[in-house]
C-alpha positions as CSV (number, residue, x, y, z in Angstrom):
1,M,-43.6,-30.9,6.8
2,R,-42.4,-27.9,4.9
3,K,-38.9,-26.6,6.0
4,N,-37.4,-23.2,5.6
5,I,-34.2,-23.5,3.7
6,L,-31.6,-20.7,3.1
7,I,-29.4,-21.1,0.0
8,L,-26.4,-18.6,0.3
9,L,-24.3,-17.8,-2.7
10,T,-21.0,-16.0,-3.3
11,S,-20.9,-12.4,-4.5
12,A,-17.3,-12.5,-5.8
13,D,-17.2,-12.1,-9.5
14,M,-13.3,-12.2,-10.1
15,M,-10.5,-14.6,-9.2
16,G,-8.4,-12.0,-7.3
17,D,-6.5,-9.7,-9.6
18,T,-6.4,-12.1,-12.5
19,G,-9.2,-10.6,-14.5
20,K,-10.7,-14.0,-14.7
21,E,-14.4,-14.1,-14.1
22,T,-16.0,-16.4,-11.4
23,G,-19.0,-16.7,-9.2
24,F,-21.3,-19.6,-8.1
25,H,-21.4,-22.8,-10.0
26,W,-24.8,-23.2,-11.8
27,E,-25.2,-27.1,-11.3
28,E,-24.3,-26.7,-7.6
29,L,-27.1,-24.3,-7.3
30,S,-29.8,-25.6,-9.7
31,T,-29.7,-29.3,-8.9
32,P,-30.2,-29.1,-5.2
33,Y,-32.6,-26.2,-5.5
34,W,-35.0,-28.3,-7.7
35,I,-34.7,-31.4,-5.4
36,L,-35.5,-29.4,-2.3
37,R,-38.2,-27.2,-4.0
38,D,-39.9,-30.2,-5.7
39,A,-40.0,-31.8,-2.2
40,G,-42.2,-28.9,-1.1
41,H,-39.7,-26.9,1.0
42,A,-39.6,-23.2,1.1
43,I,-36.4,-21.7,-0.3
44,T,-34.9,-18.3,0.3
45,L,-31.9,-17.2,-1.8
46,A,-29.3,-14.9,-0.4
47,S,-25.8,-13.9,-1.1
48,V,-22.9,-12.2,0.6
49,R,-23.7,-8.8,-0.7
50,G,-27.3,-9.3,-1.8
51,G,-28.8,-8.5,-5.2
52,H,-28.0,-10.5,-8.4
53,P,-24.9,-12.7,-7.6
54,P,-22.5,-13.7,-10.4
55,A,-22.4,-17.1,-12.0
56,D,-19.2,-18.7,-13.1
57,P,-19.5,-18.4,-16.9
58,S,-17.7,-21.8,-17.3
59,S,-20.5,-23.5,-15.6
60,A,-23.2,-21.9,-18.0
61,D,-22.0,-23.8,-21.3
62,P,-25.4,-24.8,-22.8
63,D,-23.6,-27.9,-24.2
64,E,-22.5,-29.1,-20.9
65,R,-24.9,-27.8,-18.2
66,P,-27.5,-30.2,-16.8
67,D,-31.2,-30.0,-17.3
68,S,-31.7,-28.6,-13.8
69,T,-29.8,-25.5,-14.9
70,D,-31.8,-25.0,-18.1
71,R,-34.9,-25.4,-16.0
72,F,-33.8,-22.8,-13.4
73,M,-32.9,-20.4,-16.2
74,N,-36.3,-20.8,-17.7
75,D,-38.3,-20.5,-14.6
76,P,-39.5,-16.9,-13.8
77,V,-39.9,-17.6,-10.1
78,A,-36.4,-19.0,-9.7
79,M,-34.7,-16.3,-11.8
80,E,-36.5,-13.4,-10.0
81,A,-35.3,-14.8,-6.7
82,L,-31.7,-15.1,-8.1
83,K,-31.8,-11.6,-9.3
84,T,-33.0,-10.2,-5.8
85,T,-31.2,-12.3,-3.4
86,R,-31.2,-11.1,0.2
87,N,-28.0,-9.6,1.7
88,A,-26.3,-11.9,4.2
89,D,-26.2,-9.2,6.8
90,D,-30.0,-9.0,6.7
91,I,-30.4,-12.7,7.5
92,D,-31.9,-13.8,10.8
93,P,-30.8,-17.5,11.0
94,S,-33.4,-18.4,13.6
95,H,-35.9,-18.3,10.6
96,Y,-34.3,-21.2,8.9
97,D,-34.2,-25.0,9.6
98,A,-31.3,-25.5,7.3
99,I,-28.7,-23.8,5.1
100,Y,-27.1,-24.9,1.8
101,L,-24.0,-23.2,0.3
102,P,-23.2,-24.0,-3.3
103,G,-19.7,-23.7,-4.5
104,G,-18.0,-22.0,-7.4
105,H,-14.5,-20.5,-7.2
106,G,-16.0,-17.2,-6.2
107,T,-16.6,-18.6,-2.7
108,M,-12.8,-18.7,-2.0
109,W,-12.8,-14.9,-2.1
110,D,-15.7,-14.1,0.2
111,F,-17.2,-17.0,2.1
112,A,-14.4,-17.6,4.6
113,Q,-13.9,-13.8,4.9
114,S,-17.5,-12.9,5.7
115,E,-18.5,-12.6,9.4
116,D,-22.2,-12.7,8.4
117,V,-21.7,-16.2,6.6
118,A,-20.0,-17.4,9.8
119,R,-22.6,-16.0,12.0
120,I,-25.5,-17.7,10.0
121,I,-23.8,-21.1,9.7
122,S,-22.9,-21.2,13.4
123,A,-26.4,-20.3,14.5
124,V,-28.2,-22.8,12.3
125,Y,-25.8,-25.6,13.4
126,A,-26.1,-24.6,17.1
127,A,-29.9,-24.7,16.8
128,G,-29.7,-28.4,15.6
129,G,-30.2,-27.5,12.0
130,V,-28.7,-29.0,8.8
131,V,-25.7,-27.3,7.2
132,A,-24.8,-28.5,3.8
133,S,-22.3,-27.4,1.2
134,V,-20.5,-28.6,-1.8
135,C,-17.2,-28.2,-3.7
136,H,-15.7,-24.8,-2.9
137,G,-18.7,-23.9,-0.8
138,P,-17.2,-25.5,2.4
139,A,-14.9,-22.5,2.5
140,A,-17.7,-20.9,4.4
141,L,-17.1,-23.4,7.2
142,L,-13.7,-21.9,7.9
143,G,-15.2,-19.0,9.9
144,A,-18.0,-21.0,11.6
145,K,-17.8,-22.0,15.2
146,K,-19.4,-24.7,17.5
147,P,-21.3,-23.5,20.4
148,D,-18.3,-23.8,22.6
149,G,-16.2,-21.5,20.3
150,R,-14.1,-24.3,18.7
151,P,-13.9,-24.5,14.9
152,L,-17.1,-26.0,13.6
153,V,-15.3,-28.6,11.5
154,E,-13.1,-29.8,14.3
155,G,-13.6,-33.6,14.8
156,L,-16.4,-33.7,12.1
157,K,-16.4,-35.6,8.8
158,V,-15.9,-33.1,6.1
159,N,-15.5,-33.2,2.3
160,A,-14.8,-30.5,-0.2
161,F,-12.8,-29.8,-3.4
162,T,-9.5,-31.5,-2.9
163,D,-6.1,-29.9,-3.1
164,A,-5.3,-32.4,-5.9
165,E,-8.4,-31.3,-8.0
166,E,-7.3,-27.7,-7.5
167,R,-3.9,-28.5,-8.9
168,A,-5.6,-30.5,-11.8
169,V,-7.5,-27.4,-12.9
170,G,-4.4,-25.2,-12.7
171,L,-5.8,-22.9,-10.1
172,D,-3.7,-23.9,-7.0
173,D,-1.6,-20.8,-7.4
174,V,-4.6,-18.5,-8.0
175,V,-6.9,-19.3,-5.1
176,P,-6.1,-17.5,-1.9
177,F,-5.8,-20.8,0.0
178,L,-6.1,-24.5,-0.6
179,L,-9.4,-25.5,0.8
180,E,-8.6,-29.1,1.9
181,T,-5.4,-28.0,3.6
182,E,-7.2,-25.3,5.5
183,L,-10.0,-27.7,6.7
184,R,-7.4,-30.1,7.8
185,K,-5.7,-27.4,9.8
186,Q,-9.0,-26.8,11.7
187,G,-9.1,-30.4,12.8
188,A,-11.6,-31.7,10.2
189,D,-11.8,-35.4,9.7
190,Y,-11.3,-34.8,5.9
191,E,-12.4,-37.6,3.6
192,H,-12.6,-37.8,-0.2
193,S,-12.8,-40.0,-3.3
194,G,-10.7,-39.9,-6.5
195,Q,-10.3,-36.8,-8.5
196,F,-13.6,-35.4,-9.8
197,D,-15.5,-38.4,-8.5
198,A,-18.6,-37.9,-6.4
199,H,-18.2,-38.1,-2.7
200,V,-20.5,-36.9,0.2
201,A,-19.7,-36.8,3.8
202,V,-22.5,-36.8,6.4
203,D,-21.8,-36.1,10.2
204,T,-24.5,-36.1,12.7
205,S,-22.3,-36.4,15.7
206,G,-22.6,-32.9,16.8
207,T,-25.3,-30.4,17.7
208,G,-26.4,-30.1,14.2
209,T,-25.8,-32.0,11.0
210,L,-23.2,-31.3,8.5
211,I,-23.2,-32.5,5.0
212,T,-20.5,-31.8,2.4
213,G,-19.7,-32.8,-1.1
214,Q,-16.5,-32.8,-3.1
215,N,-17.3,-31.4,-6.5
216,P,-20.0,-30.7,-9.1
217,A,-20.6,-34.4,-9.5
218,S,-21.5,-34.5,-5.8
219,A,-24.3,-31.9,-6.1
220,K,-27.1,-34.4,-6.7
221,P,-26.1,-37.1,-4.2
222,L,-25.4,-34.2,-1.6
223,A,-29.0,-32.8,-2.3
224,M,-30.5,-36.3,-1.7
225,A,-28.6,-36.7,1.6
226,F,-29.6,-33.3,2.6
227,L,-33.3,-34.0,1.9
228,A,-33.1,-37.3,3.8
229,E,-31.6,-35.6,6.8
230,I,-34.3,-32.8,6.8
231,D,-36.9,-35.6,6.6
232,H,-35.2,-37.7,9.3
233,A,-35.1,-34.7,11.8
234,Q,-38.8,-34.1,11.2
235,A,-39.6,-37.7,11.8
236,Q,-37.8,-37.6,15.1
237,K,-39.7,-34.5,16.2
238,V,-43.0,-36.2,15.3
239,A,-42.0,-39.3,17.2
């Protein structure tokens, strides 16, 4: 059965006051987008401030980007949706069965800081939906809460861009916080693989399902896990 899935993107286009451009990571958007869309699900694109969200230019290199990104860039429907994303403050989470939050360093400057992002994630999770995110996207989880008011990630298996990876790319002194450290502080059962290796954590122990991935290499396996959980939830309802 067709599901309604919200993909929520960062609106931050600069790394603080460094003058270095950032935004969402192309592969982390495009690969899950096509896996979900090709499976027949309805996708709505939104961003923290709405409109046309910025893409991290480093993820758009034509010699390095995956086929999914070229396909997205050449698809008029996908590109029109990207240029006209809905504003997060206008999103009613009850309309969505699941939410996916791609990463990109831009998320570090607006996902955790947005009350609307926290509101949407918390509501989807409380309703038994699927919440998925990859790389720096799990910064959005830092503001989200369980139905009882505790941090959403407390006691749950969580994965994200590691502190070691942040140091390896030389941005540990640029980002406003280290994501792994902050997730651990909130009580997350943090797990990971080696630097820049793919890793996906799936936790179905709570009210909803939480799926998180470590880095761009995790985008495809995370999307497949996301798709499987959506299908599993539907099968349970049918049964």
